[in-house]
N, C-alpha and C positions, 0 to 999 in steps of 0.2 A: 487359459484353461477352459473357458466356456466354448470356444470355437470347436476344438476337437470333440467335445462331448456333444455339441449340437450337430456336428458332422456325422457322428455315429448314429444319431437319432433320425436326422433328416434324410441322409443319403439312401438308406434302405427304403424309406417311404417313397422317395422320388423314383428309385429303381423299380419298385413294385408298380407305381403308376405308369412308368414307361413300359413295363411288361404288358399291362392291361391295354394301353393305347395301341401298342404295336400288335398285340395279339388280336385286337378287334379289327385292325386294318388289314393284316395279311394272314391271319389264322394262327392257331396254336402250333401246328407242326412247323410252319415256316419260322415262327418266333423261336421255337426251341432249336431249330436248325441254325438260325443266325447266332444264337448264344453259343452253341457248340463250335461253330465255325470261328467265331471271334476268340474263343478259348484256345483252339488248336493253333490259330494264327499267332496268338500271343506266345504260346509255348515255343513254336518254331522260331519266331523272331528273337526270343530270349536266348535260345540255344545257339542260333547262327550268329547273332550279333555279339554274344558273349566272347566268342573266340576272336571275332573281328576287332572288338574293342581292345582286347589284350594286345593284339598285334599292332594296332594303330598307336596305342599308348607307348609301346616299346619303341616304335619307329620315331615318334615325335619326341620321346624322352632322350633318345640318342642324338637327335638332330638339335636338341636344346631349343626347340621352338616353344610355342605356347601349349604345353602339355596339359595345363589346367583346363583350357577350353575343350580339348579332346576328351578329357575325363568327364567333364560336365555334360558334354554332348552325348557321350556313351551312357552316362547315368540317366539322362532324360529319355533316351531310347529304351533303356532297361525299364524305367518307370512306365513308359508307354506300353511295353509288353506286359508288365504286371497289371496295368489297368485293363488291358484287353483280356487277360486271363480271368479277372473278376467278373462274375456274371452280372450283366446289366448294360443298358444302352447308354446311360449317362457316362459311366466310366469308360465305355468303349469310345464314345465321342471324345472324351478328354484324351484318351490314349491315341486316337487317330490324329488329334490336333498336335500332340507332342511329336508325332512322326514327321510333321511338316517342318522343313528346314527354317522357314522364316519365323515360325512360332518358337522354335528352339533358340533362334538368334535373339528374339525379344526377351525371352526368359534369361538368356545369357547376359544380355545388357543390364537386366535388373539385378541378377545375382552376382555377376562377375566382379563388380566393384567392391563387394564385401567378402570375397572369398580368397583364402590363401591356401596353397597346396604345398606340401613338402615332399621331396623325393630324397633318395639317399645321397644325391649329389648336390642339390641346391633347393632353394625355396622359390616357388613361383607365386607372384602376385597375380591373381587371375583378373586383372583389370582389362576390360575389353579394349581392343585397338581403337584409337580415335577418341577414347574417353578423355575428357578434360580434367578429370579428377586427379589431383596430385597426391603423392604418398603423404601419409600423416607425418608432419614434421616433428611431432612430439616423440616419435619412436627413435631410440638410440640403441644400436646394437653394439654390445661390448664383448670383448673376449674375456675369458676367465681371469687372465692376469691383469686386465685393465680395471677390474672392480675390486675394491677393498672397503670393508666397513669396519669402523672403529666401534668397539662396544661402548654402550652408554650405561654407565654405572648407576645413573639416577633413574633409569627407567624401571617401572614396576614389573616389567617382564624379564629383567636381568636376573640371572641366577647368581646369587651371591656365593662367592667362594670364601675361604678362610681369610685371605689377605685383603678382601674388599672392605670398604667402610660402609 
């Protein structure tokens, strides 16, 4: 809980410092132009990539390949576009980094092992290819007819009926 609160306090201060440093280096008008340019770029990227991501997800979902990676990749590009829309040079730098394919691959390798995606047809374990991590052996999937629980009359949570002791 401390990190998000700290982020909301520190990030604006860092962005203001970035405005001052860039403004002194290139001038106020150029600084404002760069901020407007990054915002317009982020908006265009979000609009264009949104439709492209939907198309790519549909294609990979039909081909039953790794749709989870396509979804996360698209989500990272959308996050990059949002970071470009937010005024500031630090968020712009983070957004530009997320646009680089090798940075997205590193993020995917870190996130993918812990991510599960569900579609209407199947469940995707978003484990990156080449990952040595095996599926959790403690997880057992049962069909509804395979599971049956007998009521425990001695449990304090058991609702007693008239015939129970």
